[in-house]
N, CA and C atoms as a LAMMPS dump frame, in Angstrom:
ITEM: TIMESTEP
0
ITEM: NUMBER OF ATOMS
138
ITEM: BOX BOUNDS ff ff ff
-5.0000000000000000e+02 5.0000000000000000e+02
-5.0000000000000000e+02 5.0000000000000000e+02
-5.0000000000000000e+02 5.0000000000000000e+02
ITEM: ATOMS id mol type element x y z
1 1 1 N 354.443 345.085 -433.337
2 1 2 C 353.928 345.829 -432.244
3 1 3 C 353.657 347.371 -433.021
4 2 1 N 352.165 347.723 -432.563
5 2 2 C 351.732 348.575 -433.38
6 2 3 C 352.048 349.789 -433.02
7 3 1 N 352.732 350.053 -431.817
8 3 2 C 353.496 351.542 -431.458
9 3 3 C 354.505 351.657 -432.578
10 4 1 N 355.289 350.743 -432.637
11 4 2 C 356.515 351.06 -433.656
12 4 3 C 356.01 351.111 -434.931
13 5 1 N 354.902 350.471 -435.593
14 5 2 C 354.402 350.708 -436.705
15 5 3 C 353.865 352.097 -436.85
16 6 1 N 353.443 352.326 -435.66
17 6 2 C 352.577 353.731 -436.083
18 6 3 C 353.679 354.96 -436.058
19 7 1 N 354.831 354.69 -435.288
20 7 2 C 356.008 355.765 -435.341
21 7 3 C 356.605 355.623 -436.652
22 8 1 N 356.728 354.581 -437.38
23 8 2 C 357.349 354.296 -438.732
24 8 3 C 356.647 354.871 -439.623
25 9 1 N 355.328 354.761 -439.688
26 9 2 C 354.482 355.442 -440.383
27 9 3 C 354.621 356.945 -440.45
28 10 1 N 354.554 357.538 -439.295
29 10 2 C 354.736 358.829 -438.883
30 10 3 C 355.988 359.233 -439.5
31 11 1 N 357.262 358.407 -439.364
32 11 2 C 358.279 358.976 -439.969
33 11 3 C 358.188 359.338 -441.413
34 12 1 N 357.746 358.152 -442.057
35 12 2 C 357.676 358.211 -443.53
36 12 3 C 356.676 359.272 -444.099
37 13 1 N 355.89 359.772 -443.283
38 13 2 C 354.84 360.822 -443.613
39 13 3 C 355.504 362.206 -443.471
40 14 1 N 356.459 362.299 -442.244
41 14 2 C 356.633 363.252 -441.957
42 14 3 C 358.308 363.393 -441.395
43 15 1 N 359.164 364.044 -442.219
44 15 2 C 360.476 364.441 -442.345
45 15 3 C 360.815 364.9 -440.782
46 16 1 N 360.27 366.181 -440.497
47 16 2 C 360.391 366.907 -439.238
48 16 3 C 360.214 365.748 -437.979
49 17 1 N 359.228 365.054 -437.85
50 17 2 C 358.725 363.919 -436.966
51 17 3 C 359.967 363.139 -436.836
52 18 1 N 360.464 362.581 -437.938
53 18 2 C 361.641 361.538 -438.105
54 18 3 C 362.808 362.184 -437.8
55 19 1 N 363.182 363.384 -437.992
56 19 2 C 364.417 364.228 -437.323
57 19 3 C 364.114 364.257 -435.788
58 20 1 N 363.284 364.5 -435.137
59 20 2 C 363.075 364.719 -433.952
60 20 3 C 362.993 363.407 -433.157
61 21 1 N 362.637 361.994 -433.722
62 21 2 C 362.663 360.874 -433.011
63 21 3 C 364.336 360.479 -433.274
64 22 1 N 365.161 360.812 -434.208
65 22 2 C 366.154 360.553 -434.347
66 22 3 C 367.242 361.44 -433.256
67 23 1 N 366.687 362.691 -433.225
68 23 2 C 367.582 363.639 -431.985
69 23 3 C 367.352 363.132 -430.72
70 24 1 N 366.01 362.801 -430.455
71 24 2 C 365.597 362.414 -429.235
72 24 3 C 366.426 361.02 -428.667
73 25 1 N 366.477 360.011 -429.704
74 25 2 C 367.007 358.795 -429.473
75 25 3 C 368.67 359.256 -429.144
76 26 1 N 369.426 359.893 -430.242
77 26 2 C 370.652 360.217 -429.809
78 26 3 C 370.753 361.077 -428.461
79 27 1 N 369.953 361.917 -427.919
80 27 2 C 370.3 362.593 -426.84
81 27 3 C 369.912 361.531 -425.535
82 28 1 N 369.104 360.656 -425.692
83 28 2 C 368.918 359.497 -424.832
84 28 3 C 370.108 358.753 -424.624
85 29 1 N 370.811 358.626 -425.699
86 29 2 C 372.1 357.5 -425.709
87 29 3 C 373.295 358.213 -425.041
88 30 1 N 373.372 359.548 -425.394
89 30 2 C 374.406 360.418 -424.766
90 30 3 C 373.959 360.443 -423.169
91 31 1 N 372.736 360.87 -422.884
92 31 2 C 372.285 360.892 -421.156
93 31 3 C 372.655 359.703 -420.623
94 32 1 N 372.26 358.366 -421.233
95 32 2 C 372.676 357.194 -420.609
96 32 3 C 374.001 356.887 -420.377
97 33 1 N 374.894 357.338 -421.291
98 33 2 C 376.28 357.07 -421.315
99 33 3 C 376.812 357.9 -420.042
100 34 1 N 376.308 359.159 -420.242
101 34 2 C 377.106 360.075 -418.976
102 34 3 C 376.545 359.37 -417.634
103 35 1 N 375.229 358.827 -417.468
104 35 2 C 374.664 358.409 -416.162
105 35 3 C 375.609 357.181 -415.849
106 36 1 N 375.909 356.294 -416.969
107 36 2 C 376.783 355.239 -416.661
108 36 3 C 378.128 355.684 -416.009
109 37 1 N 378.665 356.778 -416.655
110 37 2 C 379.865 357.038 -416.34
111 37 3 C 379.861 357.439 -414.797
112 38 1 N 378.907 358.208 -414.539
113 38 2 C 378.832 358.897 -413.121
114 38 3 C 378.388 357.955 -412.059
115 39 1 N 377.65 356.809 -412.51
116 39 2 C 377.289 355.526 -411.606
117 39 3 C 378.581 354.772 -411.116
118 40 1 N 379.33 354.589 -412.069
119 40 2 C 380.435 353.739 -411.856
120 40 3 C 381.64 354.702 -410.941
121 41 1 N 381.755 356.056 -411.174
122 41 2 C 382.593 356.771 -410.809
123 41 3 C 383.013 356.615 -409.104
124 42 1 N 382.122 356.447 -408.234
125 42 2 C 382.569 356.18 -406.937
126 42 3 C 383.264 354.789 -406.681
127 43 1 N 383.16 353.861 -407.597
128 43 2 C 383.667 352.841 -407.351
129 43 3 C 385.083 352.597 -407.786
130 44 1 N 385.679 353.485 -408.186
131 44 2 C 386.833 353.383 -408.874
132 44 3 C 387.848 353.73 -407.588
133 45 1 N 388.977 352.909 -407.644
134 45 2 C 389.963 352.766 -406.383
135 45 3 C 390.886 354.217 -406.482
136 46 1 N 391.292 354.805 -405.889
137 46 2 C 391.873 355.996 -406.027
138 46 3 C 393.375 355.895 -405.581
């Protein structure tokens, strides 16, 4: 996949870019986890 190769090449060349990619990935994971918790909240029996 050329896009992944390009991102990996940029990460090797630029540490700030690599840190930004890792931070955005972590933030996306946290956001998706919170979204999943909110989606299943109304399904809980009270």
